[in-house]
C-alpha positions as CSV (number, residue, x, y, z in Angstrom):
1,M,14.1,25.4,-38.5
2,T,13.4,26.0,-34.7
3,S,10.5,26.5,-32.8
4,P,9.3,26.9,-29.9
5,D,6.2,25.3,-30.5
6,N,8.4,22.0,-31.0
7,P,10.9,21.4,-28.3
8,D,11.8,17.9,-30.4
9,S,12.9,19.3,-32.7
10,P,17.3,19.9,-33.3
11,D,17.3,23.2,-33.5
12,S,15.3,24.0,-30.5
13,A,17.7,25.4,-28.6
14,A,16.8,27.9,-27.4
15,L,16.9,29.1,-23.5
16,P,15.9,28.8,-20.9
17,R,15.5,24.8,-21.9
18,T,14.5,21.5,-19.5
19,W,14.8,17.8,-21.2
20,R,12.6,15.3,-18.8
21,P,13.1,11.7,-19.9
22,R,9.8,10.0,-21.5
23,G,10.1,6.3,-21.2
24,P,11.1,6.5,-17.3
25,R,8.4,9.2,-16.1
26,I,5.8,7.0,-18.3
27,A,7.0,3.6,-16.4
28,A,7.5,5.2,-13.0
29,L,3.5,6.3,-13.5
30,V,2.1,3.1,-14.6
31,F,4.6,0.7,-11.8
32,G,3.8,3.4,-8.9
33,V,-0.6,2.7,-9.7
34,V,-0.1,-0.6,-10.3
35,L,1.9,-1.0,-7.2
36,V,-0.4,0.8,-5.2
37,L,-3.9,-0.6,-7.1
38,T,-2.0,-4.5,-6.7
39,F,-1.7,-3.9,-2.7
40,A,-5.0,-2.5,-2.4
41,G,-7.1,-5.3,-4.6
42,L,-5.0,-8.2,-2.7
43,W,-5.8,-6.5,0.8
44,I,-9.6,-6.0,-0.7
45,S,-9.4,-10.0,-1.5
46,F,-8.3,-11.0,1.4
47,P,-10.9,-12.6,4.2
48,Q,-11.8,-11.2,7.1
49,E,-10.7,-13.8,9.5
50,T,-7.1,-12.9,7.7
51,K,-7.3,-8.7,8.2
52,D,-8.5,-9.5,11.5
53,A,-4.6,-11.3,11.8
54,V,-2.3,-8.7,10.9
55,S,-1.1,-7.0,13.0
56,P,-0.4,-3.1,13.2
57,L,3.7,-3.4,12.6
58,Q,2.9,-6.1,9.6
59,R,0.3,-3.1,8.2
60,A,3.1,-0.4,9.0
61,T,5.7,-2.7,7.6
62,V,3.5,-3.5,4.2
63,I,2.8,0.4,3.7
64,F,6.4,1.6,4.4
65,F,7.5,-0.7,1.8
66,I,5.0,0.9,-1.0
67,G,6.0,4.0,-0.1
68,L,9.8,3.4,-0.2
69,G,8.9,2.1,-3.9
70,L,6.9,4.9,-4.4
71,L,9.5,7.1,-3.2
72,L,12.4,5.6,-5.5
73,L,9.8,5.7,-8.9
74,N,9.4,9.6,-8.3
75,G,12.7,10.0,-7.7
76,L,13.5,8.3,-11.2
77,A,10.6,10.5,-12.5
78,R,11.5,14.0,-11.3
79,S,15.2,13.5,-12.7
80,R,15.6,16.5,-15.7
81,V,18.1,19.0,-16.7
82,V,17.5,22.9,-17.0
83,A,19.3,24.9,-19.1
84,D,20.1,28.5,-18.7
85,E,22.1,31.7,-19.1
86,T,23.7,30.4,-16.0
87,G,24.6,27.2,-16.1
88,L,23.1,23.8,-16.2
89,E,20.3,22.2,-13.4
90,V,21.1,18.3,-13.0
91,V,18.4,16.7,-11.0
92,N,19.1,13.0,-10.6
93,G,16.9,11.2,-8.1
94,Y,17.4,13.6,-4.9
95,R,20.1,15.0,-5.9
96,K,20.1,18.7,-7.3
97,R,23.5,20.5,-8.9
98,H,24.2,23.8,-10.2
99,L,26.8,23.9,-12.7
100,E,28.4,27.3,-14.2
101,W,28.6,26.9,-18.2
102,A,32.5,26.8,-18.1
103,Q,32.8,23.8,-15.2
104,V,31.3,21.5,-17.9
105,V,33.7,20.2,-20.3
106,S,31.9,18.2,-22.5
107,V,29.1,15.7,-22.7
108,H,28.4,12.0,-24.4
109,M,26.2,9.2,-24.3
110,P,28.2,6.0,-26.1
111,P,25.7,3.7,-28.2
112,G,23.5,1.3,-26.0
113,A,24.0,3.9,-22.4
114,P,21.5,4.9,-20.3
115,W,22.2,8.1,-20.0
116,P,24.3,10.7,-20.6
117,T,27.7,11.8,-18.6
118,M,29.4,15.4,-18.6
119,D,33.3,15.6,-18.2
120,L,33.3,18.2,-15.6
121,D,36.3,20.0,-15.2
122,D,37.7,19.2,-12.1
123,G,38.2,15.9,-13.8
124,T,35.1,14.3,-12.2
125,T,31.9,13.4,-14.4
126,I,28.5,13.7,-13.6
127,S,25.6,11.6,-15.2
128,V,22.2,13.0,-17.1
129,M,19.5,11.0,-15.5
130,G,17.2,13.7,-17.5
131,I,18.0,12.5,-20.6
132,H,17.4,8.6,-21.0
133,G,18.4,6.7,-23.5
134,S,15.3,4.4,-23.9
135,D,13.9,7.7,-25.4
136,G,15.6,6.1,-28.6
137,V,15.9,9.7,-31.2
138,R,14.2,12.0,-28.5
139,A,17.3,11.3,-26.1
140,R,20.5,11.9,-29.2
141,T,18.7,15.5,-29.5
142,A,18.9,16.7,-26.5
143,V,22.4,15.2,-26.2
144,A,22.9,17.1,-29.8
145,E,21.5,20.1,-28.5
146,L,23.4,20.3,-25.1
147,K,26.7,20.0,-27.3
148,T,25.5,22.7,-29.0
149,L,24.5,24.9,-25.9
150,L,27.8,23.9,-24.5
151,N,30.1,24.8,-27.9
152,R,28.1,28.8,-27.8
153,A,29.4,28.9,-23.7
């Protein structure tokens, strides 16, 4: 039964529709918080003479790598697939592609795959990180919904 209130139901392939990975988003949030709290806790625990011995360049380097880690985690968490009447918007990390429905030939996710793959009409493929295999049934449902939408187009 189609239910706009339940996006995980198998028949909820109404447009517009957005799929986001649950597991990777939770992991990115948890690891981001752990990363910041760990380094903040370490800094607070250092004696003052150790803090004074750290040069501004060393501080900037550590802050840079913490920021880089947060940037990578954010890229993972922002992955998504948006389907509307015009086609699909696939966001993988910081790259966004808009595909018309006619460009997408098929979508498949073999058992054990981290995310689905779309075959395009130009012979290329594109990974769909907005649906993540670690989400189990939720990911399989999302792939089924996407296939349903492709068959309608």
